[in-house]
N, C-alpha and C positions, 0 to 999 in steps of 0.2 A: 504493500499499499504505499502511495508516495502522499508525503506530507510536505506542505510549505511552513517554514521557519520565517517570520519577519522579525528583523532586527531593528529596534528603535533607540536611537541615542536620545537622552534625556532631553526634556523640554528646557526653555531657557531657566538658568537657576541666578542665584544672587550671589555666586561665587563657587570656588574649587573645593573648599573643605568638606569633607563627608556629610557633614550636618547641615550644609545650606539648603536653604527651601527654593521653591520655585518664585519666580518674579510673578506679577499680576499678567503679564504676556505669557510666561511659562505655564500657568493655571488654565489659560484659554487655549493654548496649545494641548493640552492634557485633553482638556474637553473636546476639541478638534478629533485627537484620536479615536475616541468613541463613534462619531460619525465615518471617520475613514475607515474602521475597521465593522462598520454595520452589516457589511454581506459577507464578511469573512468568516468561516468557521474556527472559532478559538477554543482548542482544549486545555491550554495551560498558559498562564503569565508567570513568567520567571524574572526576576529582578536582580539587579544589583543592590547590596546594602546600604547604598548611599539614599540620604533622603530624597534628593532630588530625582533619582530613578524610581524610587517606590511611588513619590507624589504623581509622577508623569504616567504611570498605569492604574493609579487609584480609580479616577473614574471610569477607565475601561472594566476594571475589575468589580466595581459595584453595579454597573450596567450588566455584565453577563454573569454576575454572580459567580465569579471564578477568582477563587484564593489566590493571592501572589504568593508565589514561592522565590523567597531568598536565597540566591547563590552565590557565594564568596566569589566564586571564578570569574564572575561578571564586572568585579571592582576594576576602577581604572588602574593603569599599569603605574609604576613608579619610575619616573626616569632616573633618579638618583636619590642617595641619601645624603647628597652633599650640597649645598648651595651653589647653583651653577648661575653665574652673572649671564652667561649667553646660552640660558637653557632653550630659548627658541631656537635658535639655530641648532644647537645639540637634537632638539626633538625633530625639526625637519631633517637631520641626517639620519635618524633612526627610520626613516620611512624609506630613505634610498639603499640604505645598508641594513637590512632586516635582522642581521646577526649583532649589528652595534649595540653596546651597551656600557652604560657608565656605572661608577662605583655605586652598589647596592640597588640599582636598578635593574629594569627586565628590558630585554630587548622586544623589538616589534613582534620577532617570531615567536619568542616565547609567550607573549601575550596573546596571540593568535592561536597557538597552539592548547594555551589554557581555555579559551573562550570556544573553539573547537571542540574540546571534549564536554563542555558544558552542552552545547549545541546537539552532539551525538546521543548524550545520556536523554535529552530530550524526544528523540524519535521514538 
């Protein structure tokens, strides 16, 4: 049986920390997702543990009466555990060289593999 997996990035948030909430615009975007998926067959809703991600799918969860499952593997990757003054340039470089990683961080390839495992479990 063929299944479709929809991957949705969180709606607009007030910041990057894991406890950042959605902005007013982000809350409207989350409500739009209900309309966007109105004709899709949704079996499961899986979210990262970040508040902005959970808030992004809460309206869909309420409308479909599907409980949100939290999966740590969907957390954002850490670029580095050290303060990188040129972090944006380094981040861009990790999308060119998928194996590139910085001290204490995770490469783009490692993050993709982690997320891929979560998606496979979902099938």
